[in-house]
Biopython code that builds the backbone (N, CA, C, O; Angstrom):
import numpy as np
from Bio.PDB.StructureBuilder import StructureBuilder

atoms = [
    (1, "MET", "N", (-25.096, 35.804, -24.008)),
    (1, "MET", "CA", (-24.538, 35.072, -25.123)),
    (1, "MET", "C", (-23.252, 34.355, -24.708)),
    (1, "MET", "O", (-23.063, 33.178, -25.013)),
    (2, "ARG", "N", (-22.363, 35.084, -24.003)),
    (2, "ARG", "CA", (-21.101, 34.477, -23.589)),
    (2, "ARG", "C", (-21.334, 33.340, -22.606)),
    (2, "ARG", "O", (-20.668, 32.307, -22.680)),
    (3, "SER", "N", (-22.275, 33.524, -21.685)),
    (3, "SER", "CA", (-22.538, 32.450, -20.722)),
    (3, "SER", "C", (-23.087, 31.219, -21.423)),
    (3, "SER", "O", (-22.794, 30.096, -21.012)),
    (4, "THR", "N", (-23.878, 31.409, -22.475)),
    (4, "THR", "CA", (-24.395, 30.269, -23.245)),
    (4, "THR", "C", (-23.252, 29.536, -23.935)),
    (4, "THR", "O", (-23.245, 28.306, -23.984)),
    (5, "LEU", "N", (-22.297, 30.271, -24.461)),
    (5, "LEU", "CA", (-21.136, 29.652, -25.107)),
    (5, "LEU", "C", (-20.286, 28.891, -24.100)),
    (5, "LEU", "O", (-19.787, 27.807, -24.400)),
    (6, "ARG", "N", (-20.119, 29.455, -22.905)),
    (6, "ARG", "CA", (-19.335, 28.777, -21.867)),
    (6, "ARG", "C", (-20.012, 27.482, -21.436)),
    (6, "ARG", "O", (-19.352, 26.458, -21.265)),
    (7, "ILE", "N", (-21.325, 27.530, -21.260)),
    (7, "ILE", "CA", (-22.056, 26.330, -20.865)),
    (7, "ILE", "C", (-21.972, 25.276, -21.953)),
    (7, "ILE", "O", (-21.774, 24.096, -21.662)),
    (8, "THR", "N", (-22.120, 25.691, -23.207)),
    (8, "THR", "CA", (-22.022, 24.748, -24.323)),
    (8, "THR", "C", (-20.632, 24.133, -24.385)),
    (8, "THR", "O", (-20.498, 22.927, -24.592)),
    (9, "ALA", "N", (-19.599, 24.948, -24.209)),
    (9, "ALA", "CA", (-18.223, 24.427, -24.225)),
    (9, "ALA", "C", (-18.005, 23.446, -23.077)),
    (9, "ALA", "O", (-17.365, 22.410, -23.260)),
    (10, "ALA", "N", (-18.534, 23.764, -21.893)),
    (10, "ALA", "CA", (-18.392, 22.862, -20.749)),
    (10, "ALA", "C", (-19.093, 21.538, -21.005)),
    (10, "ALA", "O", (-18.559, 20.477, -20.681)),
    (11, "LEU", "N", (-20.289, 21.597, -21.585)),
    (11, "LEU", "CA", (-21.014, 20.363, -21.898)),
    (11, "LEU", "C", (-20.275, 19.516, -22.929)),
    (11, "LEU", "O", (-20.270, 18.288, -22.838)),
    (12, "LEU", "N", (-19.658, 20.162, -23.895)),
    (12, "LEU", "CA", (-18.885, 19.417, -24.889)),
    (12, "LEU", "C", (-17.677, 18.733, -24.261)),
    (12, "LEU", "O", (-17.340, 17.611, -24.638)),
    (13, "LEU", "N", (-17.020, 19.393, -23.305)),
    (13, "LEU", "CA", (-15.893, 18.781, -22.612)),
    (13, "LEU", "C", (-16.340, 17.587, -21.788)),
    (13, "LEU", "O", (-15.665, 16.558, -21.774)),
    (14, "ILE", "N", (-17.466, 17.708, -21.104)),
    (14, "ILE", "CA", (-17.984, 16.600, -20.302)),
    (14, "ILE", "C", (-18.370, 15.434, -21.203)),
    (14, "ILE", "O", (-18.087, 14.281, -20.880)),
    (15, "ALA", "N", (-19.007, 15.722, -22.319)),
    (15, "ALA", "CA", (-19.433, 14.661, -23.235)),
    (15, "ALA", "C", (-18.251, 13.942, -23.864)),
    (15, "ALA", "O", (-18.352, 12.761, -24.195)),
    (16, "SER", "N", (-17.128, 14.638, -24.034)),
    (16, "SER", "CA", (-15.972, 14.003, -24.659)),
    (16, "SER", "C", (-15.119, 13.220, -23.670)),
    (16, "SER", "O", (-14.239, 12.470, -24.091)),
    (17, "ALA", "N", (-15.351, 13.370, -22.367)),
    (17, "ALA", "CA", (-14.542, 12.677, -21.361)),
    (17, "ALA", "C", (-14.582, 11.160, -21.497)),
    (17, "ALA", "O", (-13.520, 10.541, -21.433)),
    (18, "PRO", "N", (-15.732, 10.521, -21.680)),
    (18, "PRO", "CA", (-15.719, 9.060, -21.829)),
    (18, "PRO", "C", (-14.901, 8.595, -23.029)),
    (18, "PRO", "O", (-14.262, 7.545, -22.963)),
    (19, "ALA", "N", (-14.907, 9.348, -24.117)),
    (19, "ALA", "CA", (-14.125, 8.968, -25.288)),
    (19, "ALA", "C", (-12.633, 8.975, -24.959)),
    (19, "ALA", "O", (-11.890, 8.112, -25.427)),
    (20, "GLU", "N", (-12.194, 9.944, -24.157)),
    (20, "GLU", "CA", (-10.795, 9.987, -23.754)),
    (20, "GLU", "C", (-10.449, 8.799, -22.869)),
    (20, "GLU", "O", (-9.360, 8.235, -22.980)),
    (21, "ALA", "N", (-11.370, 8.418, -21.990)),
    (21, "ALA", "CA", (-11.129, 7.274, -21.111)),
    (21, "ALA", "C", (-11.004, 5.994, -21.916)),
    (21, "ALA", "O", (-10.258, 5.091, -21.537)),
    (22, "GLN", "N", (-11.728, 5.907, -23.026)),
    (22, "GLN", "CA", (-11.659, 4.705, -23.856)),
    (22, "GLN", "C", (-10.323, 4.604, -24.578)),
    (22, "GLN", "O", (-9.919, 3.507, -24.964)),
    (23, "THR", "N", (-9.630, 5.720, -24.769)),
    (23, "THR", "CA", (-8.344, 5.671, -25.447)),
    (23, "THR", "C", (-7.198, 5.371, -24.494)),
    (23, "THR", "O", (-6.072, 5.159, -24.943)),
    (24, "ASN", "N", (-7.453, 5.347, -23.193)),
    (24, "ASN", "CA", (-6.445, 5.006, -22.196)),
    (24, "ASN", "C", (-6.154, 3.513, -22.309)),
    (24, "ASN", "O", (-7.042, 2.706, -22.031)),
    (25, "PRO", "N", (-4.948, 3.114, -22.706)),
    (25, "PRO", "CA", (-4.670, 1.683, -22.921)),
    (25, "PRO", "C", (-4.770, 0.842, -21.651)),
    (25, "PRO", "O", (-5.124, -0.334, -21.723)),
    (26, "ILE", "N", (-4.469, 1.415, -20.505)),
    (26, "ILE", "CA", (-4.563, 0.648, -19.260)),
    (26, "ILE", "C", (-6.027, 0.404, -18.904)),
    (26, "ILE", "O", (-6.398, -0.707, -18.523)),
    (27, "ALA", "N", (-6.864, 1.444, -19.028)),
    (27, "ALA", "CA", (-8.296, 1.279, -18.769)),
    (27, "ALA", "C", (-8.894, 0.294, -19.764)),
    (27, "ALA", "O", (-9.749, -0.511, -19.395)),
    (28, "GLN", "N", (-8.468, 0.344, -20.999)),
    (28, "GLN", "CA", (-8.954, -0.594, -22.019)),
    (28, "GLN", "C", (-8.552, -2.020, -21.669)),
    (28, "GLN", "O", (-9.350, -2.943, -21.829)),
    (29, "TYR", "N", (-7.325, -2.211, -21.195)),
    (29, "TYR", "CA", (-6.859, -3.537, -20.786)),
    (29, "TYR", "C", (-7.714, -4.076, -19.653)),
    (29, "TYR", "O", (-8.146, -5.228, -19.701)),
    (30, "PHE", "N", (-7.967, -3.256, -18.626)),
    (30, "PHE", "CA", (-8.775, -3.705, -17.495)),
    (30, "PHE", "C", (-10.213, -3.996, -17.919)),
    (30, "PHE", "O", (-10.855, -4.883, -17.357)),
    (31, "ALA", "N", (-10.720, -3.263, -18.898)),
    (31, "ALA", "CA", (-12.092, -3.485, -19.355)),
    (31, "ALA", "C", (-12.233, -4.775, -20.154)),
    (31, "ALA", "O", (-13.302, -5.385, -20.149)),
    (32, "THR", "N", (-11.183, -5.199, -20.835)),
    (32, "THR", "CA", (-11.309, -6.348, -21.734)),
    (32, "THR", "C", (-10.581, -7.602, -21.262)),
    (32, "THR", "O", (-10.985, -8.709, -21.619)),
    (33, "GLU", "N", (-9.527, -7.463, -20.477)),
    (33, "GLU", "CA", (-8.685, -8.611, -20.132)),
    (33, "GLU", "C", (-8.714, -9.016, -18.657)),
    (33, "GLU", "O", (-8.000, -9.935, -18.254)),
    (34, "VAL", "N", (-9.528, -8.340, -17.854)),
    (34, "VAL", "CA", (-9.499, -8.568, -16.413)),
    (34, "VAL", "C", (-10.908, -8.864, -15.891)),
    (34, "VAL", "O", (-11.865, -8.169, -16.232)),
    (35, "ASN", "N", (-11.021, -9.905, -15.061)),
    (35, "ASN", "CA", (-12.260, -10.188, -14.343)),
    (35, "ASN", "C", (-12.212, -9.463, -13.007)),
    (35, "ASN", "O", (-11.154, -9.341, -12.389)),
    (36, "ARG", "N", (-13.367, -8.987, -12.574)),
    (36, "ARG", "CA", (-13.454, -8.221, -11.328)),
    (36, "ARG", "C", (-14.523, -8.835, -10.435)),
    (36, "ARG", "O", (-15.602, -9.204, -10.900)),
    (37, "GLU", "N", (-14.212, -8.937, -9.154)),
    (37, "GLU", "CA", (-15.183, -9.410, -8.175)),
    (37, "GLU", "C", (-15.233, -8.386, -7.047)),
    (37, "GLU", "O", (-14.230, -8.146, -6.376)),
    (38, "ASP", "N", (-16.390, -7.792, -6.843)),
    (38, "ASP", "CA", (-16.550, -6.739, -5.839)),
    (38, "ASP", "C", (-17.224, -7.267, -4.584)),
    (38, "ASP", "O", (-17.813, -8.348, -4.578)),
    (39, "MET", "N", (-17.121, -6.476, -3.518)),
    (39, "MET", "CA", (-17.790, -6.753, -2.245)),
    (39, "MET", "C", (-17.376, -8.106, -1.657)),
    (39, "MET", "O", (-18.214, -8.854, -1.154)),
    (40, "VAL", "N", (-16.096, -8.405, -1.726)),
    (40, "VAL", "CA", (-15.556, -9.626, -1.129)),
    (40, "VAL", "C", (-15.210, -9.312, 0.318)),
    (40, "VAL", "O", (-14.485, -8.355, 0.594)),
    (41, "SER", "N", (-15.722, -10.109, 1.234)),
    (41, "SER", "CA", (-15.510, -9.886, 2.655)),
    (41, "SER", "C", (-14.320, -10.710, 3.140)),
    (41, "SER", "O", (-14.285, -11.926, 2.952)),
    (42, "ILE", "N", (-13.348, -10.048, 3.763)),
    (42, "ILE", "CA", (-12.132, -10.710, 4.240)),
    (42, "ILE", "C", (-12.086, -10.600, 5.760)),
    (42, "ILE", "O", (-12.014, -9.489, 6.285)),
    (43, "PRO", "N", (-12.124, -11.737, 6.491)),
    (43, "PRO", "CA", (-12.099, -11.673, 7.960)),
    (43, "PRO", "C", (-10.684, -11.427, 8.487)),
    (43, "PRO", "O", (-9.713, -12.008, 7.999)),
    (44, "MET", "N", (-10.591, -10.563, 9.483)),
    (44, "MET", "CA", (-9.331, -10.320, 10.182)),
    (44, "MET", "C", (-9.306, -11.175, 11.453)),
    (44, "MET", "O", (-10.320, -11.762, 11.830)),
    (45, "ARG", "N", (-8.155, -11.242, 12.104)),
    (45, "ARG", "CA", (-8.007, -12.073, 13.306)),
    (45, "ARG", "C", (-8.960, -11.690, 14.431)),
    (45, "ARG", "O", (-9.377, -12.548, 15.209)),
    (46, "ASP", "N", (-9.303, -10.422, 14.524)),
    (46, "ASP", "CA", (-10.190, -9.988, 15.607)),
    (46, "ASP", "C", (-11.672, -10.085, 15.236)),
    (46, "ASP", "O", (-12.530, -9.656, 16.008)),
    (47, "GLY", "N", (-11.979, -10.644, 14.064)),
    (47, "GLY", "CA", (-13.359, -10.829, 13.640)),
    (47, "GLY", "C", (-13.897, -9.718, 12.756)),
    (47, "GLY", "O", (-14.960, -9.878, 12.156)),
    (48, "THR", "N", (-13.196, -8.599, 12.658)),
    (48, "THR", "CA", (-13.610, -7.513, 11.777)),
    (48, "THR", "C", (-13.491, -7.981, 10.332)),
    (48, "THR", "O", (-12.530, -8.655, 9.964)),
    (49, "ARG", "N", (-14.473, -7.619, 9.523)),
    (49, "ARG", "CA", (-14.469, -8.028, 8.118)),
    (49, "ARG", "C", (-14.198, -6.806, 7.241)),
    (49, "ARG", "O", (-14.878, -5.784, 7.340)),
    (50, "LEU", "N", (-13.192, -6.938, 6.385)),
    (50, "LEU", "CA", (-12.838, -5.851, 5.475)),
    (50, "LEU", "C", (-13.397, -6.156, 4.090)),
    (50, "LEU", "O", (-13.436, -7.310, 3.663)),
    (51, "ASN", "N", (-13.825, -5.111, 3.401)),
    (51, "ASN", "CA", (-14.369, -5.233, 2.059)),
    (51, "ASN", "C", (-13.243, -5.085, 1.034)),
    (51, "ASN", "O", (-12.339, -4.265, 1.200)),
    (52, "ALA", "N", (-13.315, -5.891, -0.025)),
    (52, "ALA", "CA", (-12.268, -5.821, -1.045)),
    (52, "ALA", "C", (-12.859, -6.003, -2.437)),
    (52, "ALA", "O", (-13.954, -6.542, -2.601)),
    (53, "SER", "N", (-12.118, -5.547, -3.424)),
    (53, "SER", "CA", (-12.392, -5.827, -4.828)),
    (53, "SER", "C", (-11.212, -6.618, -5.348)),
    (53, "SER", "O", (-10.059, -6.232, -5.154)),
    (54, "LEU", "N", (-11.505, -7.738, -6.017)),
    (54, "LEU", "CA", (-10.456, -8.619, -6.536)),
    (54, "LEU", "C", (-10.408, -8.517, -8.052)),
    (54, "LEU", "O", (-11.440, -8.402, -8.713)),
    (55, "PHE", "N", (-9.204, -8.561, -8.588)),
    (55, "PHE", "CA", (-8.992, -8.466, -10.029)),
    (55, "PHE", "C", (-8.121, -9.643, -10.472)),
    (55, "PHE", "O", (-7.057, -9.888, -9.904)),
    (56, "PHE", "N", (-8.590, -10.375, -11.503)),
    (56, "PHE", "CA", (-7.893, -11.552, -12.015)),
    (56, "PHE", "C", (-7.695, -11.420, -13.517)),
    (56, "PHE", "O", (-8.569, -10.888, -14.200)),
    (57, "PRO", "N", (-6.571, -11.890, -14.051)),
    (57, "PRO", "CA", (-6.432, -11.930, -15.508)),
    (57, "PRO", "C", (-7.411, -12.963, -16.082)),
    (57, "PRO", "O", (-7.489, -14.084, -15.579)),
    (58, "LYS", "N", (-8.150, -12.598, -17.121)),
    (58, "LYS", "CA", (-9.120, -13.524, -17.723)),
    (58, "LYS", "C", (-8.443, -14.777, -18.259)),
    (58, "LYS", "O", (-9.021, -15.863, -18.209)),
    (59, "LYS", "N", (-7.226, -14.640, -18.770)),
    (59, "LYS", "CA", (-6.534, -15.802, -19.349)),
    (59, "LYS", "C", (-6.165, -16.846, -18.292)),
    (59, "LYS", "O", (-5.867, -17.990, -18.635)),
    (60, "LEU", "N", (-6.180, -16.463, -17.011)),
    (60, "LEU", "CA", (-5.852, -17.390, -15.926)),
    (60, "LEU", "C", (-7.051, -17.625, -15.002)),
    (60, "LEU", "O", (-6.881, -17.910, -13.817)),
    (61, "ALA", "N", (-8.246, -17.507, -15.546)),
    (61, "ALA", "CA", (-9.462, -17.642, -14.737)),
    (61, "ALA", "C", (-9.528, -19.017, -14.082)),
    (61, "ALA", "O", (-9.233, -20.033, -14.711)),
    (62, "GLY", "N", (-9.917, -19.035, -12.820)),
    (62, "GLY", "CA", (-10.096, -20.280, -12.088)),
    (62, "GLY", "C", (-8.823, -20.882, -11.519)),
    (62, "GLY", "O", (-8.875, -21.959, -10.924)),
    (63, "GLN", "N", (-7.692, -20.232, -11.680)),
    (63, "GLN", "CA", (-6.433, -20.755, -11.161)),
    (63, "GLN", "C", (-6.066, -20.044, -9.859)),
    (63, "GLN", "O", (-6.474, -18.908, -9.618)),
    (64, "LYS", "N", (-5.294, -20.732, -9.034)),
    (64, "LYS", "CA", (-4.757, -20.095, -7.836)),
    (64, "LYS", "C", (-3.599, -19.211, -8.277)),
    (64, "LYS", "O", (-2.681, -19.668, -8.958)),
    (65, "LEU", "N", (-3.650, -17.949, -7.887)),
    (65, "LEU", "CA", (-2.641, -16.987, -8.326)),
    (65, "LEU", "C", (-2.010, -16.289, -7.133)),
    (65, "LEU", "O", (-2.667, -16.089, -6.112)),
    (66, "PRO", "N", (-0.739, -15.916, -7.252)),
    (66, "PRO", "CA", (-0.163, -15.048, -6.221)),
    (66, "PRO", "C", (-0.922, -13.718, -6.258)),
    (66, "PRO", "O", (-1.275, -13.221, -7.327)),
    (67, "THR", "N", (-1.163, -13.160, -5.083)),
    (67, "THR", "CA", (-2.016, -11.976, -5.011)),
    (67, "THR", "C", (-1.290, -10.827, -4.317)),
    (67, "THR", "O", (-0.642, -11.008, -3.286)),
    (68, "ILE", "N", (-1.412, -9.671, -4.894)),
    (68, "ILE", "CA", (-0.850, -8.457, -4.316)),
    (68, "ILE", "C", (-1.967, -7.765, -3.549)),
    (68, "ILE", "O", (-2.987, -7.391, -4.127)),
    (69, "LEU", "N", (-1.767, -7.596, -2.229)),
    (69, "LEU", "CA", (-2.748, -6.924, -1.381)),
    (69, "LEU", "C", (-2.444, -5.437, -1.317)),
    (69, "LEU", "O", (-1.314, -5.032, -1.042)),
    (70, "ILE", "N", (-3.458, -4.636, -1.573)),
    (70, "ILE", "CA", (-3.304, -3.187, -1.520)),
    (70, "ILE", "C", (-4.350, -2.668, -0.547)),
    (70, "ILE", "O", (-5.542, -2.683, -0.855)),
    (71, "PHE", "N", (-3.917, -2.206, 0.631)),
    (71, "PHE", "CA", (-4.819, -1.638, 1.625)),
    (71, "PHE", "C", (-4.880, -0.141, 1.380)),
    (71, "PHE", "O", (-3.853, 0.538, 1.365)),
    (72, "PHE", "N", (-6.092, 0.370, 1.187)),
    (72, "PHE", "CA", (-6.217, 1.758, 0.789)),
    (72, "PHE", "C", (-7.433, 2.383, 1.457)),
    (72, "PHE", "O", (-8.490, 1.752, 1.492)),
    (73, "PRO", "N", (-7.327, 3.606, 1.992)),
    (73, "PRO", "CA", (-8.479, 4.234, 2.641)),
    (73, "PRO", "C", (-9.407, 4.969, 1.674)),
    (73, "PRO", "O", (-10.473, 5.429, 2.083)),
    (74, "TYR", "N", (-9.024, 5.088, 0.402)),
    (74, "TYR", "CA", (-9.823, 5.833, -0.561)),
    (74, "TYR", "C", (-10.198, 4.941, -1.724)),
    (74, "TYR", "O", (-9.502, 3.971, -2.026)),
    (75, "PHE", "N", (-11.300, 5.272, -2.376)),
    (75, "PHE", "CA", (-11.686, 4.520, -3.567)),
    (75, "PHE", "C", (-10.765, 4.932, -4.707)),
    (75, "PHE", "O", (-10.562, 6.121, -4.955)),
    (76, "ILE", "N", (-10.218, 3.955, -5.389)),
    (76, "ILE", "CA", (-9.333, 4.237, -6.518)),
    (76, "ILE", "C", (-9.476, 3.128, -7.544)),
    (76, "ILE", "O", (-9.700, 1.970, -7.192)),
    (77, "SER", "N", (-9.349, 3.476, -8.776)),
    (77, "SER", "CA", (-9.438, 2.489, -9.842)),
    (77, "SER", "C", (-8.063, 1.870, -10.069)),
    (77, "SER", "O", (-7.078, 2.597, -10.194)),
    (78, "PRO", "N", (-7.978, 0.535, -10.125)),
    (78, "PRO", "CA", (-6.678, -0.081, -10.381)),
    (78, "PRO", "C", (-6.135, 0.264, -11.761)),
    (78, "PRO", "O", (-4.932, 0.161, -12.002)),
    (79, "ALA", "N", (-7.013, 0.669, -12.661)),
    (79, "ALA", "CA", (-6.562, 1.036, -14.006)),
    (79, "ALA", "C", (-5.815, 2.363, -14.008)),
    (79, "ALA", "O", (-5.248, 2.745, -15.032)),
    (80, "SER", "N", (-5.802, 3.061, -12.900)),
    (80, "SER", "CA", (-5.102, 4.347, -12.848)),
    (80, "SER", "C", (-3.611, 4.187, -12.581)),
    (80, "SER", "O", (-2.860, 5.157, -12.682)),
    (81, "TRP", "N", (-3.174, 2.986, -12.244)),
    (81, "TRP", "CA", (-1.755, 2.743, -11.988)),
    (81, "TRP", "C", (-1.187, 1.812, -13.051)),
    (81, "TRP", "O", (-1.612, 0.660, -13.138)),
    (82, "PRO", "N", (-0.235, 2.278, -13.863)),
    (82, "PRO", "CA", (0.330, 1.440, -14.932)),
    (82, "PRO", "C", (0.981, 0.158, -14.422)),
    (82, "PRO", "O", (1.018, -0.843, -15.138)),
    (83, "GLU", "N", (1.497, 0.178, -13.189)),
    (83, "GLU", "CA", (2.142, -1.019, -12.637)),
    (83, "GLU", "C", (1.159, -2.182, -12.547)),
    (83, "GLU", "O", (1.552, -3.339, -12.699)),
    (84, "ASN", "N", (-0.099, -1.887, -12.304)),
    (84, "ASN", "CA", (-1.087, -2.949, -12.152)),
    (84, "ASN", "C", (-1.264, -3.764, -13.423)),
    (84, "ASN", "O", (-1.498, -4.970, -13.356)),
    (85, "LYS", "N", (-1.156, -3.130, -14.567)),
    (85, "LYS", "CA", (-1.239, -3.868, -15.832)),
    (85, "LYS", "C", (-0.079, -4.851, -15.942)),
    (85, "LYS", "O", (-0.261, -5.987, -16.378)),
    (86, "ARG", "N", (1.100, -4.415, -15.550)),
    (86, "ARG", "CA", (2.266, -5.307, -15.605)),
    (86, "ARG", "C", (2.105, -6.482, -14.641)),
    (86, "ARG", "O", (2.475, -7.608, -14.971)),
    (87, "PHE", "N", (1.555, -6.226, -13.450)),
    (87, "PHE", "CA", (1.306, -7.318, -12.504)),
    (87, "PHE", "C", (0.331, -8.330, -13.094)),
    (87, "PHE", "O", (0.552, -9.537, -13.000)),
    (88, "MET", "N", (-0.742, -7.840, -13.701)),
    (88, "MET", "CA", (-1.749, -8.729, -14.271)),
    (88, "MET", "C", (-1.162, -9.551, -15.424)),
    (88, "MET", "O", (-1.439, -10.745, -15.540)),
    (89, "GLU", "N", (-0.372, -8.925, -16.254)),
    (89, "GLU", "CA", (0.246, -9.636, -17.378)),
    (89, "GLU", "C", (1.247, -10.682, -16.896)),
    (89, "GLU", "O", (1.487, -11.674, -17.585)),
    (90, "ALA", "N", (1.831, -10.469, -15.719)),
    (90, "ALA", "CA", (2.794, -11.424, -15.160)),
    (90, "ALA", "C", (2.104, -12.556, -14.397)),
    (90, "ALA", "O", (2.777, -13.443, -13.873)),
    (91, "GLY", "N", (0.756, -12.535, -14.327)),
    (91, "GLY", "CA", (0.029, -13.626, -13.701)),
    (91, "GLY", "C", (-0.342, -13.422, -12.253)),
    (91, "GLY", "O", (-0.643, -14.386, -11.549)),
    (92, "TYR", "N", (-0.326, -12.182, -11.791)),
    (92, "TYR", "CA", (-0.724, -11.879, -10.416)),
    (92, "TYR", "C", (-2.187, -11.457, -10.378)),
    (92, "TYR", "O", (-2.718, -10.933, -11.358)),
    (93, "ALA", "N", (-2.822, -11.685, -9.256)),
    (93, "ALA", "CA", (-4.144, -11.120, -8.972)),
    (93, "ALA", "C", (-3.932, -9.909, -8.072)),
    (93, "ALA", "O", (-2.920, -9.810, -7.379)),
    (94, "LEU", "N", (-4.891, -8.991, -8.088)),
    (94, "LEU", "CA", (-4.832, -7.803, -7.235)),
    (94, "LEU", "C", (-6.016, -7.819, -6.286)),
    (94, "LEU", "O", (-7.132, -8.142, -6.691)),
    (95, "ALA", "N", (-5.786, -7.477, -5.038)),
    (95, "ALA", "CA", (-6.856, -7.345, -4.053)),
    (95, "ALA", "C", (-6.773, -5.934, -3.492)),
    (95, "ALA", "O", (-5.862, -5.615, -2.729)),
    (96, "TYR", "N", (-7.723, -5.096, -3.871)),
    (96, "TYR", "CA", (-7.826, -3.751, -3.328)),
    (96, "TYR", "C", (-8.710, -3.832, -2.095)),
    (96, "TYR", "O", (-9.927, -3.979, -2.209)),
    (97, "VAL", "N", (-8.102, -3.736, -0.916)),
    (97, "VAL", "CA", (-8.803, -3.916, 0.351)),
    (97, "VAL", "C", (-9.058, -2.547, 0.973)),
    (97, "VAL", "O", (-8.137, -1.749, 1.143)),
    (98, "ASN", "N", (-10.314, -2.289, 1.308)),
    (98, "ASN", "CA", (-10.666, -1.046, 1.989)),
    (98, "ASN", "C", (-10.344, -1.201, 3.469)),
    (98, "ASN", "O", (-10.784, -2.159, 4.104)),
    (99, "VAL", "N", (-9.585, -0.271, 4.016)),
    (99, "VAL", "CA", (-9.179, -0.352, 5.419)),
    (99, "VAL", "C", (-10.400, -0.240, 6.325)),
    (99, "VAL", "O", (-11.494, 0.097, 5.873)),
    (100, "ARG", "N", (-10.199, -0.525, 7.598)),
    (100, "ARG", "CA", (-11.286, -0.493, 8.584)),
    (100, "ARG", "C", (-12.057, 0.824, 8.530)),
    (100, "ARG", "O", (-11.479, 1.910, 8.503)),
    (101, "GLY", "N", (-13.376, 0.687, 8.515)),
    (101, "GLY", "CA", (-14.230, 1.861, 8.574)),
    (101, "GLY", "C", (-14.393, 2.608, 7.271)),
    (101, "GLY", "O", (-14.982, 3.689, 7.261)),
    (102, "ARG", "N", (-13.896, 2.076, 6.176)),
    (102, "ARG", "CA", (-13.986, 2.770, 4.894)),
    (102, "ARG", "C", (-14.660, 1.873, 3.862)),
    (102, "ARG", "O", (-14.326, 0.694, 3.744)),
    (103, "TYR", "N", (-15.614, 2.435, 3.113)),
    (103, "TYR", "CA", (-16.267, 1.763, 1.988)),
    (103, "TYR", "C", (-16.697, 0.330, 2.310)),
    (103, "TYR", "O", (-16.159, -0.622, 1.744)),
    (104, "TYR", "N", (-17.627, 0.182, 3.180)),
    (104, "TYR", "CA", (-18.252, -1.092, 3.552)),
    (104, "TYR", "C", (-17.379, -1.995, 4.415)),
    (104, "TYR", "O", (-17.820, -3.091, 4.762)),
    (105, "SER", "N", (-16.192, -1.602, 4.771)),
    (105, "SER", "CA", (-15.394, -2.384, 5.713)),
    (105, "SER", "C", (-15.856, -2.063, 7.125)),
    (105, "SER", "O", (-16.180, -0.918, 7.438)),
    (106, "GLU", "N", (-15.885, -3.082, 7.972)),
    (106, "GLU", "CA", (-16.270, -2.878, 9.364)),
    (106, "GLU", "C", (-15.126, -2.196, 10.116)),
    (106, "GLU", "O", (-13.995, -2.145, 9.633)),
    (107, "GLY", "N", (-15.432, -1.683, 11.280)),
    (107, "GLY", "CA", (-14.411, -1.058, 12.109)),
    (107, "GLY", "C", (-14.490, 0.449, 12.066)),
    (107, "GLY", "O", (-15.418, 1.026, 11.498)),
    (108, "ILE", "N", (-13.503, 1.077, 12.672)),
    (108, "ILE", "CA", (-13.472, 2.538, 12.786)),
    (108, "ILE", "C", (-12.210, 3.068, 12.127)),
    (108, "ILE", "O", (-11.107, 2.576, 12.366)),
    (109, "TYR", "N", (-12.396, 4.071, 11.302)),
    (109, "TYR", "CA", (-11.277, 4.753, 10.666)),
    (109, "TYR", "C", (-11.124, 6.112, 11.324)),
    (109, "TYR", "O", (-12.101, 6.850, 11.447)),
    (110, "THR", "N", (-9.922, 6.454, 11.746)),
    (110, "THR", "CA", (-9.638, 7.731, 12.384)),
    (110, "THR", "C", (-8.854, 8.583, 11.403)),
    (110, "THR", "O", (-7.774, 8.193, 10.958)),
    (111, "TYR", "N", (-9.393, 9.744, 11.065)),
    (111, "TYR", "CA", (-8.731, 10.661, 10.148)),
    (111, "TYR", "C", (-7.340, 10.996, 10.666)),
    (111, "TYR", "O", (-7.187, 11.365, 11.830)),
    (112, "LEU", "N", (-6.346, 10.874, 9.835)),
    (112, "LEU", "CA", (-4.931, 11.103, 10.124)),
    (112, "LEU", "C", (-4.360, 10.133, 11.155)),
    (112, "LEU", "O", (-3.171, 10.200, 11.468)),
    (113, "GLY", "N", (-5.179, 9.242, 11.682)),
    (113, "GLY", "CA", (-4.709, 8.254, 12.630)),
    (113, "GLY", "C", (-4.676, 6.856, 12.043)),
    (113, "GLY", "O", (-4.040, 5.953, 12.586)),
    (114, "GLY", "N", (-5.370, 6.689, 10.927)),
    (114, "GLY", "CA", (-5.391, 5.391, 10.286)),
    (114, "GLY", "C", (-6.438, 4.465, 10.874)),
    (114, "GLY", "O", (-7.386, 4.896, 11.532)),
    (115, "SER", "N", (-6.241, 3.195, 10.622)),
    (115, "SER", "CA", (-7.261, 2.220, 11.007)),
    (115, "SER", "C", (-6.716, 1.105, 11.888)),
    (115, "SER", "O", (-7.458, 0.192, 12.250)),
    (116, "GLY", "N", (-5.467, 1.159, 12.232)),
    (116, "GLY", "CA", (-4.897, 0.108, 13.056)),
    (116, "GLY", "C", (-4.267, -0.988, 12.210)),
    (116, "GLY", "O", (-4.427, -1.001, 10.989)),
    (117, "PRO", "N", (-3.552, -1.908, 12.852)),
    (117, "PRO", "CA", (-2.862, -2.941, 12.086)),
    (117, "PRO", "C", (-3.810, -4.048, 11.625)),
    (117, "PRO", "O", (-4.650, -4.517, 12.394)),
    (118, "ASP", "N", (-3.670, -4.452, 10.387)),
    (118, "ASP", "CA", (-4.398, -5.597, 9.826)),
    (118, "ASP", "C", (-3.378, -6.469, 9.125)),
    (118, "ASP", "O", (-2.878, -6.120, 8.056)),
    (119, "SER", "N", (-3.074, -7.597, 9.726)),
    (119, "SER", "CA", (-2.090, -8.488, 9.101)),
    (119, "SER", "C", (-2.425, -9.920, 9.422)),
    (119, "SER", "O", (-1.719, -10.831, 8.990)),
]
sb = StructureBuilder()
sb.init_structure("model")
sb.init_model(0)
sb.init_chain("A")
sb.init_seg("    ")
for serial, (resi, resn, name, xyz) in enumerate(atoms, 1):
    if name == "N":
        sb.init_residue(resn, " ", resi, " ")
    sb.init_atom(name, np.array(xyz, "f"), 0.0, 1.0, " ", f" {name:<3s}", serial, name[0])
structure = sb.get_structure()
């Protein structure tokens, strides 16, 4: 009986998680006010191509915008950082670039050693 109650409680918590995510104002902003382009290939000087996700404010669609480059070895949602909302509202685009060897980027990633310089 107790295990059934625990499982039911766990299922209720899992089912309520999306509702909590919808109340996050930053996630809501990114869902409604931001255009996203995934799997963008960016060539480096040595020919290695890095994968990126680009984020643009919908109100400035089609314009050339200053862009903030974020090189990151892990998958992360830009909506998880409140600063990103302020950047988007100020007219910046965001480029989340996966470092070498991570998430569809070419090259080799060395644990605790990084991926080498990309500039």
